[in-house]
C-alpha positions in Angstrom: 7.4 -31.9 15.3 5.4 -29.0 13.9 7.8 -26.2 13.2 5.0 -23.7 13.7 4.6 -24.5 17.4 6.5 -23.5 20.6 10.2 -23.3 19.8 13.1 -20.8 19.7 13.0 -19.0 16.4 15.8 -17.1 14.7 14.8 -13.4 14.7 15.6 -10.9 12.0 18.2 -8.3 12.8 17.0 -4.9 14.1 18.5 -2.3 11.8 15.8 0.2 11.0 15.5 3.6 12.7 12.6 6.1 12.5 13.4 8.1 9.4 14.8 5.0 7.6 11.4 3.4 8.3 9.5 6.5 7.2 11.4 6.7 4.0 10.8 3.0 3.4 7.1 3.6 3.8 7.1 6.7 1.6 9.0 4.8 -0.9 6.4 2.1 -0.9 3.7 4.7 -1.3 5.7 6.0 -4.3 5.1 9.8 -4.2 5.3 9.9 -8.0 2.4 7.4 -8.3 0.1 10.4 -8.1 1.2 11.0 -11.7 1.1 7.4 -12.7 -2.6 7.1 -11.8 -3.6 10.7 -12.4 -5.4 10.0 -15.7 -7.6 7.2 -14.1 -8.5 9.4 -11.1 -9.1 12.6 -13.2 -11.3 10.7 -15.7 -13.3 8.8 -13.0 -13.9 12.0 -10.9 -14.6 14.4 -13.8 -11.5 16.5 -13.1 -11.7 16.2 -9.3 -8.5 14.1 -8.6 -7.3 16.4 -5.8 -10.7 16.0 -4.0 -10.5 12.2 -4.4 -7.1 12.3 -2.6 -8.5 14.6 0.2 -11.4 12.1 0.8 -8.9 9.2 0.7 -6.7 10.8 3.3 -9.7 11.6 5.6 -10.7 7.9 5.4 -7.2 6.5 5.8 -5.9 8.7 8.7 -8.2 7.1 11.4 -7.1 3.6 10.2 -3.5 4.7 10.3 -3.9 5.8 13.9 -5.5 2.3 14.6 -2.5 0.6 13.1 -0.2 2.8 15.2 -2.1 1.8 18.4 -1.9 -1.9 17.6 1.7 -1.7 16.6 2.5 -0.2 20.0 0.6 -3.1 21.6 2.1 -5.9 19.4 5.4 -5.0 17.7 5.6 -8.1 15.6 6.0 -8.8 11.9 2.5 -10.1 11.2 0.9 -6.6 11.2 -2.9 -6.8 10.8 -2.9 -10.5 10.9 -1.2 -10.6 14.3 -3.2 -7.6 15.7 -6.6 -9.1 15.0 -5.5 -12.6 16.0 -4.3 -11.4 19.4 -6.9 -8.8 20.1 -10.1 -10.6 18.9 -9.8 -14.2 17.7 -7.3 -16.4 15.9 -9.8 -17.4 13.2 -10.7 -13.8 12.4 -7.0 -13.1 12.5 -6.4 -15.8 9.8 -9.1 -14.3 7.6 -7.5 -10.8 8.1 -4.1 -12.2 7.0 -5.8 -13.9 4.1 -7.4 -10.6 3.0 -4.2 -8.6 3.4 -2.4 -11.3 1.3 -4.6 -10.1 -1.6 -3.1 -6.6 -1.0 0.6 -7.5 -0.4 0.9 -10.3 -3.0 -0.7 -8.4 -5.8 0.5 -4.9 -5.0 4.0 -5.5 -6.6 2.2 -6.8 -9.6 0.2 -3.5 -9.9 3.3 -1.4 -9.3 5.4 -3.1 -11.9 2.4 -3.1 -14.3 2.3 0.7 -14.1 6.0 1.0 -14.7 5.9 -1.5 -17.6 3.0 0.4 -19.2 4.9 3.7 -19.2 8.2 2.2 -20.4 6.4 0.4 -23.2 4.6 3.6 -24.3 8.0 5.4 -24.5 9.9 2.5 -26.1 7.3 0.3 -27.9 10.0 -1.8 -29.6 10.9 -3.5 -26.3 8.2 -6.1 -25.4 6.4 -5.5 -22.1 7.6 -8.9 -20.6 11.2 -7.7 -20.9 10.5 -4.7 -18.7 8.5 -6.8 -16.2 11.2 -9.4 -15.9 13.8 -6.6 -15.3 11.7 -5.1 -12.5 11.0 -8.4 -10.8 14.5 -9.8 -11.2 16.5 -6.9 -9.8 14.1 -6.2 -7.0 14.0 -9.8 -5.9 17.8 -10.0 -5.7 18.1 -6.9 -3.6 15.4 -8.1 -1.2 17.1 -11.5 -0.8 20.4 -9.8 0.2 18.6 -8.0 3.0 16.7 -4.9 4.2 19.8 -2.9 5.1 20.8 -2.8 1.4 17.2 -2.3 0.3 16.6 0.5 2.8 19.8 2.4 1.9 19.0 2.1 -1.8 15.4 3.1 -1.1 16.4 6.4 0.5 18.2 7.4 -2.6 15.3 6.4 -4.9 12.8 8.2 -2.8 14.8 11.5 -3.0 15.2 11.2 -6.7 11.6 10.5 -7.5 10.4 13.3 -5.1 12.7 15.8 -7.0 11.1 14.7 -10.3 7.6 15.1 -8.8 8.5 18.6 -7.5 9.8 19.5 -11.0 6.6 18.2 -12.6 4.5 20.4 -10.2 6.7 23.4 -10.8 6.3 23.1 -14.5 2.6 22.7 -14.1 2.4 25.9 -12.1 4.6 27.7 -14.7 2.4 26.4 -17.5 -0.8 27.6 -15.7 0.8 31.1 -15.0 1.6 31.4 -18.7 -2.1 30.8 -19.7 -4.5 33.5 -18.5 -7.4 31.1 -19.0 -6.0 28.8 -16.3 -6.4 30.4 -12.8 -3.7 29.1 -10.4 -6.0 28.5 -7.4 -9.4 27.4 -8.8 -11.9 25.8 -6.3 -13.4 23.4 -8.8 -10.9 20.6 -8.3 -11.8 20.5 -4.6 -15.6 20.7 -5.0 -18.2 18.4 -6.5 -21.9 18.2 -7.3 -24.4 15.6 -6.4 -24.2 14.2 -9.9 -20.4 13.9 -9.7 -20.3 12.5 -6.1 -20.5 8.8 -7.1 -17.6 9.2 -9.5 -15.5 11.1 -7.0 -16.2 8.5 -4.3 -15.1 5.7 -6.7 -12.0 7.7 -7.6 -11.3 8.1 -3.8 -11.5 4.4 -3.4 -8.9 3.9 -6.1 -6.8 6.8 -4.6 -6.6 4.8 -1.4 -4.2 2.5 -3.2 -1.6 5.2 -3.1 -1.8 5.4 0.8 -1.1 1.7 1.4 2.5 2.2 2.5 1.5 3.2 6.0 0.3 -0.3 6.9 3.3 -2.0 5.3 5.5 -0.2 7.8 4.1 -2.3 10.6 5.3 -5.5 8.9 8.9 -4.5 9.7 8.4 -4.2 13.4 10.8 -7.1 14.2 13.6 -5.4 12.2 13.1 -2.0 13.8 14.9 -0.4 16.7 12.6 0.3 19.6 9.5 -0.8 17.6 6.9 0.1 20.3 7.9 3.8 19.9 9.3 4.0 16.4 6.7 2.1 14.3 3.6 4.0 15.5 5.3 7.3 14.8 6.4 6.1 11.4 2.9 5.0 10.4 1.3 8.3 11.1 4.2 10.3 9.5 4.1 8.2 6.4 0.3 8.8 6.0 0.5 12.5 6.5 3.6 13.0 4.3 1.9 11.0 1.5 -1.3 12.9 1.8 0.4 16.3 1.5 2.4 15.1 -1.6 -0.6 13.5 -3.3 -3.1 16.3 -2.8 -0.6 19.1 -3.7 0.7 17.4 -6.8 -2.8 16.4 -8.0 -4.1 19.9 -7.5 -1.5 21.7 -9.6 -1.5 19.1 -12.3 -5.3 19.3 -12.5 -4.9 23.1 -12.8 -2.5 22.8 -15.7 -4.6 20.2 -17.4 -8.2 20.8 -16.4 -9.6 18.5 -19.1 -10.0 14.9 -18.1 -10.1 13.1 -21.5 -6.9 11.4 -22.5 -5.6 9.3 -25.4 -4.7 6.7 -22.8 -5.8 7.2 -19.2 -3.3 4.6 -17.9 -0.4 6.8 -19.1 -2.0 10.3 -19.1 0.9 11.9 -17.2 3.2 11.1 -20.2 0.9 13.2 -22.3 0.8 16.0 -19.7 4.6 15.9 -19.2 5.1 16.5 -22.9 2.6 19.4 -22.9 4.1 21.3 -19.9 7.8 20.5 -20.4 8.5 19.3 -23.9 10.4 16.2 -25.1 13.3 16.7 -22.7 11.2 16.7 -19.6 9.3 13.7 -20.8 12.5 11.7 -20.4 13.1 13.2 -17.0 9.6 12.3 -15.9 9.8 8.8 -17.3 13.0 8.2 -15.4 11.5 9.5 -12.2 8.4 7.3 -12.6 10.5 4.2 -13.3 12.6 5.0 -10.2 9.5 5.4 -8.1 8.0 2.1 -9.3 11.2 0.3 -8.6 11.4 1.7 -5.1 7.8 0.9 -4.4 8.1 -2.6 -5.8 11.2 -3.3 -3.7 9.4 -2.1 -0.5 6.2 -3.9 -1.2 7.9 -7.1 -2.0 9.8 -6.9 1.2 6.6 -6.3 3.2 4.7 -9.1 1.4 7.5 -11.6 2.2 7.5 -10.6 5.9 3.8 -11.3 6.1 4.2 -14.7 4.4 7.0 -15.4 6.8 4.9 -14.6 9.8 2.1 -16.8 8.6 4.5 -19.6 7.8 6.2 -19.3 11.2 2.7 -19.8 12.7 2.3 -22.9 10.5 -0.8 -21.4 9.0 1.0 -21.7 5.7 3.6 -24.5 5.2 6.3 -23.6 7.7 9.2 -25.3 5.9 8.7 -22.9 2.9 7.2 -19.7 4.2 8.8 -19.8 7.7 12.3 -20.3 6.4 15.1 -17.7 6.8 18.1 -17.9 4.5 21.0 -18.6 6.9 23.5 -16.1 5.4 21.2 -13.1 4.8 18.5 -13.9 7.4 15.8 -13.1 4.8 12.6 -15.1 3.9 14.0 -16.2 0.5 11.2 -18.5 -0.5 8.5 -16.0 0.4 10.3 -13.3 -1.6 10.5 -15.7 -4.6 6.8 -16.6 -4.4 5.8 -12.9 -4.5 8.0 -12.5 -7.6 6.3 -15.4 -9.4 2.8 -13.9 -8.6 3.8 -10.6 -10.2 3.8 -12.3 -13.6 0.0 -12.1 -13.5 0.4 -8.4 -14.4 0.5 -9.3 -18.1 -3.2 -10.2 -18.1 -4.7 -7.4 -15.9 -5.1 -3.6 -16.5 -4.2 -1.0 -13.9 -7.7 -0.1 -12.9 -8.7 -3.6 -12.2 -5.5 -4.5 -10.4 -5.6 -1.5 -8.0 -9.3 -2.0 -7.2 -8.7 -5.7 -6.6 -5.9 -4.9 -4.2 -7.9 -2.2 -2.4 -10.7 -4.8 -1.6 -8.3 -6.8 0.5 -6.9 -3.6 2.0 -10.3 -2.2 3.0 -11.4 -5.5 4.5 -8.2 -5.6 6.5 -8.5 -2.0 7.6 -12.0 -2.7 9.0 -10.7 -5.6 11.0 -7.8 -3.5 12.4 -10.1 -0.7 13.5 -12.3 -3.3 15.2 -9.2 -4.8 17.0 -8.5 -1.4 18.6 -12.0 -1.4 20.1 -11.3 -4.9 21.5 -7.8 -4.2 22.6 -8.2 -0.8 24.2 -11.9 0.2 24.6 -13.0 -3.1 26.2 -10.0 -3.2 28.5 -10.0 0.5 29.5 -9.4 1.2 33.2 -10.5 4.9 33.2 -13.2 7.1 31.5 -12.9 10.5 29.9 -13.0 11.9 26.4 -9.6 10.7 25.3 -10.3 6.9 25.6 -13.8 7.5 24.1 -12.4 9.4 21.1 -9.2 7.4 20.5 -10.4 3.9 21.3 -14.0 3.9 20.1 -15.1 6.9 18.0 -12.0 7.1 15.8 -11.8 3.4 14.9 -15.6 3.3 14.4 -15.3 6.2 12.0 -12.5 4.4 10.2 -14.6 1.2 9.9 -17.5 3.2 8.3 -15.2 5.1 5.9 -13.4 1.9 4.9 -16.7 0.1 4.2 -18.1 3.0 2.2 -15.0 3.0 0.0 -14.9 -0.8 -0.3 -18.5 -1.0 -1.7 -17.6 1.9 -4.2 -15.0 -0.3 -5.9 -15.3 -1.7 -9.4 -17.8 -4.6 -9.4 -15.2 -6.9 -10.9 -13.0 -6.2 -8.0 -15.8 -6.9 -5.6 -16.5 -10.3 -7.3 -12.8 -11.3 -7.3 -12.3 -10.1 -3.7 -15.3 -12.0 -2.4 -14.1 -15.1 -4.3 -10.7 -14.8 -2.6 -12.4 -14.4 0.8 -14.5 -17.5 0.1 -11.4 -19.6 -0.7 -9.9 -18.3 2.6 -12.9 -19.4 4.6 -12.7 -22.8 3.0 -9.0 -23.1 3.8 -9.6 -22.0 7.4 -12.3 -24.7 7.7 -9.7 -27.3 6.6 -7.1 -26.0 9.0 -9.4 -25.9 12.0 -11.3 -29.2 11.4 -14.5 -27.5 10.5 -13.9 -24.4 12.6 -13.8 -26.5 15.8 -10.2 -25.6 16.8 -8.0 -22.5 16.5 -5.4 -22.2 13.7 -1.9 -23.0 14.8 -0.1 -20.2 16.6 3.6 -19.5 17.4 4.7 -18.9 21.0 8.2 -17.3 20.8 10.7 -18.2 23.5 12.3 -15.0 24.8 
């Protein structure tokens, strides 16, 4: 019997409420990541990191609304994979799931890579693999025990890292006020020229990496109380909260440090922290960054394992491995373990390449989710008017265009790697469907 076909399936426990879910999403977005990637964005945008975050928010918000609409229609763990599969076609749904795997499987790798880089720069005597193993090991154990523990711990970690971020911003403002050559509210970080525009757009494409928490919230639908109402609200709130934090923090840090040349762009905030707060604050900042990376890695690994679980439950991936729930904790233990193993690839990839690689899968998936809104709502509408036109056609269409523009602005290495991953997915889909002649296996839950 194929375990991915019609059968009664043990469901995860529903324990997550609205603000728990919002904090989980914000934790995944890692508010303090704006400092972790500041050097890369400032350098790439010629000192326009805040503008890059504004553009990224404008591009991501329509897609976040599309996710919210689809989460209301299909409150299931499969997120974009399930939305596209049910609204458009099972084959396209598979390729969407395959694309988002690129995002979810490799995002913990990028998160722990950033944390490892900063810790190694502060304590070079400890080898990078030691820090990486510590991140992966502790996070994996917490996620195996269950989301209730992870969510409770995540709330504390989000509060701590946000306090450190606010302290960083406060010191940046204090530093700028003490230097008459640094105006507190310059317009330059929010403007650009034609010559700078390509760099700003490329930086915006990388900045979108910071917003990816909103889509991960949808993977927890089956563990959320009243998911049709709670998950859509959480998705939009996470996106807006993240946007406010990123834009505000990037703006004042850019004011305090208008130059965009650093000794090491990957750990530029370490240099800025020492400049604005001295040696003592460097330790505070480093602690906050590590806390943020830990919280984000924990949330991302949880989301990745739920997507693998949904695809294993459908028998698209081997169901005995990916569709398995550990009896005591009711968590997808094998999927959690696989995401941990993949994170070891971080030792051979730098931050810029890893985030661009991840964003390729995210943008491709976002395009598909926006398209699913048009199929699910616009094509099935029963009444006219401006609201359906704006919400079910114009907004998702704008989201698709923005996502595509950002995708093609990514690093060329990321485009090559992303297209290679997609090609492998098409080949695997052909194998699953007997040369595309039949749909991939699908689960029909018994209520």
